[in-house]
N, C-alpha and C positions, 0 to 999 in steps of 0.2 A: 504494499499500499504506499509505503514512503517513497519507493522508487517511482511509483505512478505519479505521485504529487510532484516530485522533482521534474519528471518528464513533462507534466503538464505546465509547470512553471517555465521550463525552457521553451516550450511551444508559445506560451503567452509572450515571453520576452522577445522571441524572434518576430512574432507577428507585430508586436507593438513597436518594436524598434524599426522594422521595415516600413511600417506606416508613417512613423515620424521622419524617417529619412526621405520618403517621397514628399511629405508636406514641407520639408525644411529647405528644399532646393531654392536658392536665391534670396533667402530671407535676411542674410547678414547676421544671423544669430551666432552667439558664442558656440553653439553646437557645430557650426561649420568649421570654425577654427580648431576645436577639439578633434573632430574627425580628420582634418588635414594634418594636424600634428601627430595624431596617433597616441596622444597622452592626455589624461584627465588629472589636473593638479587640484588636490584636495587639501585644504588647510586644516590642521588639527593641533591641539596642544600636546597630545600624547602624555598628559600627566593627570588625567581625570578619570581614574578607574571607577567602575568597570566599563565606562564608555570608550576611553581611549588612554593607553598607557603603553609602557615599554616592557617587553619581556626580558629574560636574563640575557638574551643575545642582542639587546638593544633594538629589537624589531618592534614596530607598533602593532598593538592587538587591541581587541575590545569590540563592543557593539558598534560603535561609530566606524571603526576600521573594516569590519565585515560588511557593513552597509555600503561604504565607499567602494570596496571590492565588487559587490554585486552591481553598483551603478556602472563602473568602468567596464564590467563584463558585458553588460546590456548594451553599452555604447560600442563595444567592439574595439576598445582602446586599452593601452597600459595605464595603470594606476601609479601616479606619483604623489606620495604623501608629503606635504610641506609642513614641517613642525615649527611652530612659533609659539611664543608666550601668548596666553589667552588674550590679553589686551591688545595684541597686534594682529589678530586674526581678521576682524572685519576691516580695518584700514588696509590690509593686504588684498582683500577681496575688492575694495573700492578702487585700489591702485592697479588692479589687474594682474597682481602677482600670483593669484590662485583663481581657479574657476569657480569654486564653491567652498564653503566652510561646513564641516560636520564635526562639531566639538562640543556637545552638550549645550548648545545655544538655546536659550529660552526665547521664544517669539514675543517680542514686546513692541508696543506702538512706537517708542522711541527709535529702536533699532530698525523697524520696518519703514521709517521715514527715509532711511538711507539705503537700504538693501532690501531685496525680495526675500520671502520665505516660502518654502514648501513644507507640507506637513501639517500637523505634528506626526513624527514617527515614534515618539515616546512621550509619556506624561511623567513628570517628576514633581517635586515640591521641596520647599525649604524646611530644614530641621536644624536642631542645635546639637553640638557635640561638646560635652563639658564634663568636668569632675564634680560639678555641683548638682546634685539631683533636684534641688529646690528650683533651679532654672528651668528644667525640662518638665516639671510638674505644675508650672504656672498656667492658670486657665486662660490667660490672655496676655498679649504682648505689653500691656501697660506696665506690668510689674517688672518687665525686662528693661524698660526705658528709665534708666537711672545712671547718675554720674558715678555710681559705685562700681559699674560694670564696664569691662573692656572687651570688645569682640574682634575677631578677625574674620575676614572674608577675601575671596579672590578679587584681585584688582579688575576694575571695570566689569564686574559681574552683577547680576541682579541680586545676589546675596548682599553685596556691598550697598546697593541702592535700597534694599529692604532695611538695613541697619540705619542708614541715613534717614529714611522716611519714618519708620516705626519706633526707632530707638535714638532719636537725635541727641538726647542727653548723655548717651553713652559714649565711650571713646572707641573709634574704629581704627584698627591697625590692618592695613591691606597686605596681602601676601601675593607673590608672583606664581605660586603653585601650591597644591594641596599638602604636599609633604612639609613644606615650610609652615603652612597654617596649622596643621595637626601638631607639629613640634612646639609651636607657641602655646597650645593648650597643654601638652604634656609637661612642659617646663614652667607652667604657671605664669607665663608672660601675659596671657589674656585669660578671661573667664570661660569664653566659649568660642567655638567656630560656628558660623552660619554658613550652611552649604546645602547643596542638593542632598536630599534624603539618602540616596544610595551611597553617597560619599561618607556620610555619617555612619551608616550601617557597616560599610566596608572597614572603616577605621576601628570599630568595635572588634571586628573579626581579626584585624591585624595587631591589635594591642589588647588582648583579652585580660591581661593582669595589670593594667595601668589605671584601673578605677574609673574608666570613662562610661558615660551614660548618654543616651540620646532619646529623642521623642520616639514613641512607638509608631506614630503616624506623622506625615508631613503636615505643616500648618499653612501651606500655600499651594496653589495650583500653577504648575509650570509646564506649559507645552513646549517640548524641544523640537526645533525645525532645522531644516537645511537652508543655510544662507546662500542666495544666488545674486548675481549682478541685477541691479535695478533696471527696469525697462525692457528686459529680454523676455517678451511674452512666450516666445517659442520654447525657450529653455525652462521657463516656469511650468508651462503646460506639459512638457516632457516629464519633468520631475514629479508633478502631481499624478500623472497617469502611471508612472512607474511605481510610486509608493502605493497607489491603489492596487496594482498587480501584486505587490509584495504582501499587502494585507490579505487580499482574497486567497492567496496561495498558502497563507499561514507561515510564510517564511520569517516575517517580523517576529511573530510569536516565538518561533524556534530560536531566533537570535536572542531574545530577551530571556528565554529559559536558560540558554547556554551561558550568558554573561551576568545575569542578575540574580537568578535563583540557584544556579549550580555554582558552588564555590571552588570547584576543582582546579579552575585556572589560577587560583592564588599561588599554587606551588611554582608557577612559571613567572610570576611577577618579579620584576627587577627589584 
């Protein structure tokens, strides 16, 4: 049955991409340049497990990486992962240094003013990672908004925006990556990390004896999307149709089980 589903997916992708290739002739879309170059450049941070990270051989892996591989395969081109700090990814897309960004990006109105989004391909949410159980058991964010607290969040992230908006009295210390942010919590430099829920859960698994606690459920709704160049209707249409194909074939579900529910990949994490 699994083989039949994979065959059906391949057939859908072949039919879908063939139709798009026919429609794309002469449009001047970025799809033309990608097809001509034979390379799809995807920007990612490679430090946001389980979405994107490096394995012990310094090779990117994760849900975002698998998704990028499927996209390149459907386009019939090679995949080139361009690793940059999270804060530099969208500027790289706007500058034409990458063709798209797949890196745990939340779809927000502010970001959507500058770039286009396809998706969401995954739903996440914000949570707290801390050593203080009283923080994660607070019934609302009002108690978290205090000058007595210091939080860390990824630079230029929606987590940092959340702290500035909901906890303006608190001190915010931004980090360039999650390893740095978690270390701030472990070394008591800050009271808590505000991050995507799956990042907090992963940190609990990685540091089981450090006294860390987190929320049982995320306290915000975060739709993650694929960032694309603004104004390229053909490419946006291609990506929306591709994601629909992935959903209907259950391939997205399988990816999420592999990277979010099954922790076996942790043994290969750098």
